[in-house]
N, C-alpha and C positions, 0 to 999 in steps of 0.2 A: 245233285249238289247245285245249290242256288248261287249265284254270283252276282253282287251288287258292286257297281263301279261308282265311286263316289270322288268328287273332286272339291279342294278347298284350298284355301289361302293359307299359307305358313311361312312367315318371314318373308313375305311378298313373292313366294315362288309357287308356282301351280303345281301341285301333288297328286298323283292318281294312286288310290289304294284299291286292290281287289280284296273285297271280304269274302272269303269262301267257308269259314267255318260257322254256318248259321244252322240253327235249330228251331223247330216250332214247339213252342211251350204254350199250350192252349191256343189262345187268340194272339199270343206274342211271338214275334220274331226274335231270339236272342242270339247275340254273336258272340261266339267263344272262340277267341284267338288262341293261336298256339302259345306255348309256354317258352319263354326266354331261358329258362334253367334247362328244361327238356331239349332244347334245340342245343344248347351248349353242350351237354352231356353227350348229346349224338356225335358232335364235332370230336370232342374228347375221346369217347369211346372207339370212333372209327381209326383215329389216328394211332391209338396205343394197339399195336398188333406185334406179329413176329418180328417186323423190322428192327425192333429194339435188341433183338437177339444178336444182330450181326455188327451192330455199333460199336462194341469193344474191339473187335478184331480190326476193324478198319481206322480206328482213331489210337489204337496202341502206338503205331509206327511214329505219330506224330506228338503224342504226349496229351495231358489234361488240358494244359492251358491254350495250344494252339486248337485243338479239337473243340473245345468250348466256343472259342471265337467263331470258328466256321459254322458250329451248329446252329447258333445265334443267327447269323449270315442268311444260313440256308431257310431258317425258320422264316425270317422276313421276306426272303423270296417267295417261299410257299404261300406266305400270307397275302402278299400283293397278288399273288395268281388267284387265290381263294377268292378275294375281294372283286377281282375282275369277272370270275365266272358269276359271282353273285349279282354284279351290276347287269351284265349280259342278261341273266335270268329275269331279274326284276323289270328290265325293259321288254323284254319278249313276251312275259305274262301281259304287262301293260298293252302292248301293241294288239297281242292277238286276242286280248279279252278272254284269257283262259285262266282258270285258279291255279295250275300247275304246268310244270315243262320239264321234261327229263333232259339229262345232259346231251345225249345225242341229237334229241329233237331240237335242242336249243342251237345247237352248232350247226345243224342242217338249216335251220331257219336263218341263221346270219352268214353263213360260209357256203351255202348251198349242198348239193348231193356229193361233190368230190371232198369237201370238207368233212362231211359226216363219214363217207366211206374211209377216209385216212383215219378220223377219230375212231370209228369202229375197229380197225385193223390194229391200231394203238391198244384200244381197251381189250380186244382179244388177247394181243402179245402180252400184256400186262398180267392179265388173269393166269394164263397159261405159265408164264416164267415164275410166277410166284407161286402158283401150285405146286410146280416142279420143284421149287426152294423148300417148299413147306412140307412135302412128303419124304423128301431125302433127308432133310435135318430132322423132322419128327422120328424117321424111322432110324436115323443115327442116334437119337437120344435113348429111344426104346432099348437099342442094342447096349449102349453103354451103360443104361441103367440096371442091365440084367445081374450084374455082379451084386446088386442090393438083396437079391434072391438067392445068393450063393451059386448062381449060376456061370460059368464060363464063357465070356464073349469071343466065341470063334467063329460066328456066323458071317457069311459075306453080307455086304452092305445093302444088296438088294433084297435081302429078306426084310430088313428092318423098314425099308421104304413100301414093299407088298404089305406087310403086316399092317402098317399104319394107315395106308390107304385103303385097304380092305375094311379094317376096324372102323374107321370113322365114315367112309363112303356107305358102307352097309347101313350102319345107323341112319344116317340121312335118308338112304333109298327106302328103307323098310318102315322107318317110326314116322308118326304124324307130326305136322308142324308144331303143334303145342306141346310135344315132348322135346323136340328138337330146341324150342324156345326156352323151356324150362332148363334143360341139359346146357344151353349155352350160357345161361344166367348162371348157373352153378360153377361152370368152367370159369366164368368172367370173375366170380367171387373168389376162386381159388386163386387166380391170376393175381388180384389185387391183393389179398392177404399174403401169398408168398412173396411178392414184391416188396410189400412192407418189412417182412421178416429178413428179407434179403439186404435191404437198406441197413436197418438195424445190426444185423449180425455182420454184414460186410464191412461197416465203419470199424469195427474192433480189428479187422485185419489191413486197414489202410497204413501205409508207412509215407510219412510225409516226404521222404527222399523222393519218391517215385513222382511227385507232382513238379519236381525241377527239371526233369526231363523234357526237352522242345526240339523238335524237328519239323520246322515250318515247311520244309520242301516235301514232306510227305502227305500233305493235306490233299492234294488233288484227287487221290482214289477214294477218298471217305465221301465224295460229293454225291455220286449215284446212290449210295446206302443211305445217306441221310435224307434224299429225296424220297425213298421209299418209306422211311420210317415216319415221315411229316407228311404223307400224301393222305388227304380226307376230301379231295377235291369231288370226288364222284357223289357225295352227298349234300353237295352245297345246294344244288336245285331242290333238294327236299327240305332243306333248312329255310329257302326263300318260300316254299310253298307253306310250310308250316307257320311261319312268321307273317304270311300274308303280303310278302312284298314290301315290309316295314323296314326302309333302309336303316334305320338307327339299330333297330333290334337285330337284325341280321349281321351288321357289322360288328356289334357287341358279341353275339354269339360266336362269330367267327375267331375274332380276336382272342377272346377270353378261352373258348373252347381248344384253340389250338396252343395257347400259352400253357395251360395246365400240362398237356403230355411234354412241353419243351422242359418245363421243370423238373418232371420225372426223368426224362432223358439226360438232363445235366446232371442230377444226383446219380443216376445210374452209371452214367459215364465216368463220373470221378470216383465213385466206390470201386466200381471193377477195376480200373485202370490204378488206382491206388493200392489194389490189393495184389497185383501182379507186375513183377519187374518187367520193363522193356529190353532188359538184356536177354530175355528168355527167347526174343524173336531170333530165329535163325533159318537160313535158305533164302536164296532169291528166287522170286517169282512165285512163291507159296504163301498162303494166309495163315497166319498164326492166330487161333482162336483162345482167348484167355478163358472164356467160359467152359471151353473143355478140359483145361488144365482144373478150374474149380470143380467142375463136375466130377471128376476122377479124384478129387479129396485134396487137391493142392492148397485149399484154403481151410483145411479142416473139414470132417465128415459131415456135419450138419449144414455147413454152407453149401457143400457138394450136393447134398439131398434137396435143400431149397432151390438151388439152381436148376436142378434137374426137373423138378415139380413145375417151376414158373416157367421154363424153357418149353415143356411140352405142352402144358395146357395153354400158353400164349399162340403157339403153333396151332393147336386144334381150334381155338376159337376164330383165329384167321382163316384157317382151312374151310371152317363152315360158312363164314362169309364170303370169300370168294368162289366156293362152289355155288351158292346161292346166286351170286352175281352172274356167273357163266350159264347157269339154268336159265334165269330170267332173260339173258341176251338172246338165247337160242329159241326160247319161247316166243320171243316177241317177232323174230325174223321168220318163224316157222308156224306160227299161230297154233303152237300145240298147247292145249291146256287140258290135256288128259291127267287123270290124277291116280288113276290105279297103277300100282307096282309094275305090272306086266308092260303097260304101254309107256311107262316111264324109262323103261331099261334101255332102250337105243339113245336117249337123252343123257342119262348117266353115264353111259359107255363113252359117249363123245366127249363129256367133261372129264372123265377121270382116266381113261385108258392112255392117252397122251402124256400126262403127268408120270403115270406109274411106270409107264414103257421108258421114257427118257430118263427117269430118276433111277429105274433099275440098271440101265446100261450104264449111268454115270452117277453113282452115290453120294460123291464129293462135289456135286455141281451147285451148291447151296450159294456159295458167294458169287459164283459166276453168273448164276440166274438173277440174283438180286443186282447185280452189277448192270446187267443188261436191262433190266426192267426200269432201273432208275435213270439209265442212260437215254434210253430210246422211248419207251412208252410214256414214262412220266415228264420227261422233257417236252415231248409233243402235248399230250393231255393237260399238263399242269403249267405248261410254259408258252409255248409258241400259240397253240390254238386259242386259249383265252385271250392273248394279246391281239392276234388278228380279227378274233370276234369283236372285241372291244373297239379296234380302230375302224372296222367297217361299220359298226352299229353308231358310233359318234358321228360318223361322216354323214350317214343316213338321218339323224335325228337331230332337230335343232335344239331340243332341250333334252338331253339324255340325263338320267339319273346316275351321276358320276361318283362311285365311292372310293376312286384312288386319285390322288393329285397327281400332277406332273406332266399331263397332256401327253403328246406323242413320245416325248423324251422317254418317258417311263415304260412305254410300250416297246419302244427300240431297245432299250436296254434288256427287258424281259426276253425279247426274242433273241438278242445278241448272247446272253448267257446260256439259254438252252441250246442256241446252234454251236456255241462254242464246246459245250459237253459233248455233244454228239460228234463233231469234229475231231475232238480229242480221242474218241473212243476209236473212231474210224482209223485215225492215222497211226494208233498203238496197235492195231491188228496186225 
């Protein structure tokens, strides 16, 4: 890959651009930059995942209006964090003269080996906890949907967890990457179609009186799950690479790409909470899942079928993405490039056995796993580390490319909020 570094004057500021998408066409060297639309879609697609399934359960105790306000606030926090990662990525590419830089490599470049190891540990914890959440919830939905085929759901929860993991894990292990890509595209299409169907059908079940319920004191428990639902930060360096460090385009893609899922989440939250009465919440210390009520026919048979389809395939697409994420992580640290199924067995075992084991022991761990992932991993990866890396880089550079205003005050607020979330979780244990 050819890299050309050019410097030019724009608004009396020196801007450095790394052009990496170059192709030779005869005697000409043509520049083919990444698509703003494609990068925006990447951010949006990464954000929309299985985290959306947990939103109604954690927002129902507070009500539609309070949870809407909080969801927008968490989106703003995630947006600032994403822009900070983009800023560090752009500056790191410029300093190193490289056309691309990964998330963990970027952190090591700015915060050193210790920072990279902390980030790596948070990355591992995030992927494993979310895989545990996905296999348990995916298994539960499989079992709860068994009545659609006239079967009695009397099987223990670990059976569903095992079947879901072995089903999709075996497909990923045995099939070629092209097949997995086509399968994932099909599943994404099903997710989008069922989501639109849910909104259209769910609106007919909404009751205006449910929107009047407000309990602002119950908002705190929803923050970790919202952080999980709005997390896309691991692909921000990819977006920066695709758009060749163009600050304006990178900023646009992150803002628009994360705003699209926000609109989806707000509509989803309003429709589901408007369809289920908050009076159904009972029991202290337990999580009431309104989606489970709808899946079992609480809002009508067709709505229940759509909720089940959307939930299962949203989990499946997220499962595929996070399995690939862990596989790539272990390949990087072990230099394992083997592609034959037999040689990949230890790698897949390392990725899948811990989630299936913990999920089988505790099949109802879905919400707990999401809570821990949002509290610890995302608070570190999407809050503390981006702010610290930006702080250190701005101190080292005289003319850094700043995407977020507010200076050190913004960075202190970011670190303070993330630290507060972690501290609250530790004190509540």
